[in-house]
C-alpha positions in Angstrom: 6.7 6.2 36.8 7.7 3.0 34.9 9.1 3.6 31.4 7.4 1.8 28.4 9.8 -0.3 26.3 9.1 0.6 22.7 10.5 -0.6 19.3 10.5 1.3 16.0 9.6 -0.8 13.0 10.7 0.9 9.8 13.7 2.8 10.7 14.0 5.4 8.0 14.4 9.1 7.7 11.2 10.1 9.6 12.0 7.6 12.4 15.5 8.9 12.7 14.7 12.6 12.5 11.4 12.7 14.5 10.5 9.5 16.3 13.9 8.8 18.0 14.4 12.2 19.5 10.8 12.4 20.6 11.0 9.0 22.3 14.4 9.7 23.9 13.1 13.1 25.1 10.0 11.6 26.8 10.6 10.0 30.2 7.7 7.7 29.7 9.5 5.7 27.0 12.6 3.7 26.5 13.8 2.9 23.0 14.3 -0.9 23.2 15.0 -1.8 19.5 14.7 -0.8 15.9 13.8 -2.7 12.7 14.9 -2.0 9.1 15.6 -4.1 6.1 19.2 -3.0 6.3 19.5 -3.5 10.0 20.2 0.2 10.5 19.3 1.8 13.8 20.6 3.8 16.8 24.1 3.1 18.2 23.8 1.1 21.3 20.2 -0.1 20.7 19.5 -3.6 19.3 18.6 -3.5 15.6 16.9 -6.2 13.6 16.0 -6.9 9.9 12.5 -8.2 10.7 9.8 -7.3 13.2 9.4 -11.1 13.8 13.0 -11.3 15.1 12.4 -8.2 17.3 9.2 -9.6 18.8 10.9 -13.0 19.6 14.2 -11.6 20.9 13.5 -8.4 22.8 12.4 -8.9 26.4 9.6 -6.9 28.0 8.6 -5.1 24.9 5.4 -3.2 25.5 4.8 -1.0 22.5 5.8 -0.3 18.9 5.8 2.6 16.4 5.2 1.3 12.9 6.9 3.7 10.4 7.1 1.5 7.3 5.6 2.4 3.9 1.8 2.1 4.1 1.5 -1.2 2.1 3.4 -3.1 4.9 1.7 -1.6 7.9 -1.4 -3.8 8.3 0.3 -7.1 8.6 3.0 -5.8 10.9 0.6 -3.9 13.1 -1.8 -6.9 13.2 1.0 -9.2 14.4 2.1 -6.7 17.0 -1.4 -6.2 18.4 -1.9 -9.9 18.5 1.3 -10.1 20.5 -0.2 -7.7 23.0 1.7 -4.6 22.1 0.4 -1.1 22.2 0.8 0.2 18.6 1.4 3.6 17.1 0.9 4.0 13.3 2.6 6.7 11.2 0.3 8.5 8.8 -1.4 7.3 6.8 -2.5 4.4 9.1 -3.0 2.0 6.2 -3.7 1.5 2.6 -7.4 0.8 3.0 -10.2 1.7 5.5 -11.0 -1.9 6.1 -7.4 -2.6 7.2 -7.5 0.2 9.7 -10.9 -0.6 11.0 -9.9 -4.3 11.5 -6.8 -3.2 13.4 -9.0 -1.1 15.7 -11.2 -4.1 16.4 -8.2 -6.3 17.1 -6.8 -3.7 19.5 -10.1 -3.5 21.4 -10.3 -7.3 21.6 -6.7 -7.5 23.0 -7.2 -4.5 25.3 -4.2 -2.6 23.9 -4.0 0.9 22.6 -3.9 1.7 18.9 -3.0 5.2 17.9 -3.4 6.3 14.3 -1.3 9.5 14.3 -1.8 12.6 12.2 1.3 14.7 13.0 0.1 17.9 11.2 -2.7 18.2 13.7 -0.1 18.8 16.4 1.1 22.0 14.8 0.6 24.9 17.2 -2.0 26.9 15.4 -4.3 24.0 14.5 -6.1 23.8 17.8 -6.4 27.6 18.0 -7.9 27.6 14.5 -10.5 25.0 15.4 -11.6 26.9 18.5 -12.0 30.1 16.5 -14.2 28.7 13.8 -16.3 26.3 15.9 -20.0 26.6 15.2 -19.5 29.1 12.3 -21.2 28.8 8.9 -18.4 28.5 6.4 -18.5 30.4 3.2 -15.4 29.1 1.5 -12.3 27.0 2.1 -9.2 26.8 -0.1 -6.5 24.3 0.6 -3.3 24.8 -1.3 -0.6 22.1 -0.6 2.3 22.4 -3.1 5.7 20.9 -2.7 8.6 19.3 -4.6 8.6 15.5 -4.5 12.3 15.5 -5.4 13.0 17.3 -2.2 10.8 15.4 0.2 11.0 11.9 -1.4 14.4 11.8 -3.2 14.7 8.6 -5.2 11.8 6.8 -3.4 9.8 4.7 -5.8 7.3 3.1 -3.4 5.3 6.3 -3.3 4.4 5.9 -7.0 3.2 2.3 -6.7 -0.4 1.2 -5.8 -0.9 1.9 -2.1 1.9 4.5 -2.2 -0.6 7.5 -2.2 1.4 9.7 -4.6 0.6 13.4 -4.0 -1.9 12.3 -1.3 1.1 11.4 0.9 1.5 15.1 1.7 -2.0 16.0 0.8 -3.4 13.8 3.6 -1.7 16.1 6.1 -3.9 19.0 4.8 -6.9 16.7 5.0 -6.0 15.8 8.6 -6.0 19.5 9.6 -9.2 20.2 7.6 -11.1 17.4 9.3 -9.8 18.6 12.7 -10.8 22.3 12.3 -13.8 22.3 10.0 -17.1 22.8 11.9 -18.9 20.0 10.1 -18.3 16.9 8.0 -16.6 17.2 4.7 -17.6 15.1 1.7 -15.9 14.8 -1.7 -18.2 16.3 -4.4 -15.8 15.7 -7.3 -12.1 15.4 -8.0 -9.5 15.3 -10.7 -6.5 13.1 -10.2 -3.5 13.7 -12.5 -1.3 10.6 -13.1 2.1 10.7 -14.8 2.0 8.4 -17.8 4.7 6.2 -16.2 3.3 6.1 -12.6 0.5 4.3 -10.7 -0.1 7.2 -8.3 -1.1 10.8 -8.9 1.3 13.7 -9.0 -1.4 16.3 -8.5 -5.1 16.4 -7.5 -7.9 18.9 -7.3 -10.9 18.3 -5.1 -14.2 20.0 -4.5 -16.0 19.3 -1.2 -19.5 19.8 0.1 -20.6 20.2 3.7 -23.7 21.0 5.7 -21.5 23.5 7.5 -20.8 25.6 4.4 -22.4 26.4 1.1 -19.6 28.1 -0.7 -16.6 26.8 -2.7 -14.6 24.3 -0.6 -11.6 23.1 -2.6 -8.2 21.5 -2.3 -5.3 21.7 -4.7 -2.4 19.3 -4.2 0.7 19.5 -6.4 4.0 17.6 -6.3 5.5 19.4 -9.2 6.1 22.6 -7.3 9.5 24.4 -7.2 10.8 26.8 -4.6 9.3 27.4 -1.2 6.5 25.0 -0.1 3.0 26.3 -0.1 1.1 24.6 2.8 -1.9 26.8 3.3 -5.6 26.5 4.4 -7.8 29.6 4.1 -11.4 29.5 5.5 -13.8 32.3 5.2 -17.0 32.8 7.3 -19.4 35.6 8.1 -17.0 36.6 10.9 -13.9 37.0 8.7 -11.1 35.0 7.1 -8.8 32.6 8.9 -5.6 31.3 7.4 -3.3 28.5 8.5 0.1 28.7 6.8 3.4 26.7 7.0 1.5 23.5 7.5 -0.4 24.8 10.5 2.5 26.5 12.3 1.1 30.1 11.8 -2.4 31.4 12.2 -3.8 34.6 10.6 -7.2 36.2 11.2 -8.1 38.9 8.6 -4.4 39.1 7.7 -3.3 39.7 11.3 -1.1 37.0 12.7 -2.3 35.6 16.0 0.2 34.5 18.6 -0.1 30.9 19.6 1.5 28.6 22.1 4.2 26.6 20.2 4.0 23.8 22.6 6.5 20.9 22.6 6.4 20.1 18.9 4.5 17.8 16.6 6.2 14.4 17.3 6.9 15.1 21.0 3.1 15.8 21.4 2.3 12.6 19.6 4.3 10.6 22.1 2.8 12.5 25.0 -0.6 11.5 23.7 0.4 7.9 23.1 1.6 7.6 26.7 -1.8 8.9 27.9 -3.7 6.5 25.7 -1.6 3.5 27.0 -2.2 4.6 30.6 -5.9 4.8 30.0 -6.1 1.7 27.8 -7.8 3.8 25.0 -7.3 3.9 21.3 -7.5 6.9 18.9 -8.3 5.9 15.3 -9.6 8.7 13.2 -10.0 7.6 9.6 -11.7 10.7 8.2 -8.6 11.9 6.3 -8.0 8.5 4.8 -11.7 8.3 3.9 -11.5 11.5 1.9 -8.6 10.2 0.0 -10.5 7.0 -0.8 -13.5 9.0 -1.8 -11.4 11.2 -4.1 -10.3 8.0 -5.9 -13.9 6.7 -6.1 -15.4 10.0 -7.3 -12.5 11.5 -9.2 -11.8 11.7 -12.9 -8.4 10.5 -14.1 -6.2 12.5 -16.4 -2.7 11.7 -17.6 0.3 14.1 -17.7 3.9 13.9 -18.8 6.0 11.0 -17.5 7.9 11.8 -14.3 11.4 10.8 -13.1 13.2 11.9 -9.9 16.4 12.8 -11.7 
């Protein structure tokens, strides 16, 4: 089967650590080029400092993976779709819902595939969890997503700017899992967003949800000031027992007993397997529910201010 020539736009740590090996390990793709402001890339693969140069100079390019910070994604993705390229978006797919919805319309009009990815959904226990609680009436849900921003975003300042998402950059991973497994729609009831006095994005957030599928407490607690081992847990209680996803969706427990799950091929290899299928079928997959919950938290949330924060 013919390999799809693909370029990576925004060649940073996530692209180097996850996208490149996933592309090179998938026989459906050929890494044709990379783009970064510094011109960094993969030895032996053409690299560019702008996506416009890549689009004009790389022959037979068919697809792109856009891995830039969120504020740059819309314009880049729009130009790639208009050039007839199948387009994969790192999470979050954009800064605003209207941007992402417009990209979906453009992709449909150009008959190319648009894939708004949520890598956490590809963790091995997530599908198993969704199957176990399907159709159940939920009594409670507690999301705890705590990590150290200094570890995961060392020195990065864009995450604190408008459109950088702050603590919702990791928190949206939890929301992508919750919207995948919860047996009903989730709505933001109220929220508190905690902003460092010197930053434009929150460092912590607490959210309460409501849902027709559950009448108990449904909460999320996001914190970027955590030290020590990460806490990436989702606990859901129903009349049939308690389900827990830990380690970001890698492990599943039912009533404190760990359930064996198929570990599959991994998050990002699974993303590219799905992308190949979408391209073959000329379909798009654009689920904006996690992004909508973030937007609703900003709309419905109270703001409070906490001590200034610096990476050092």
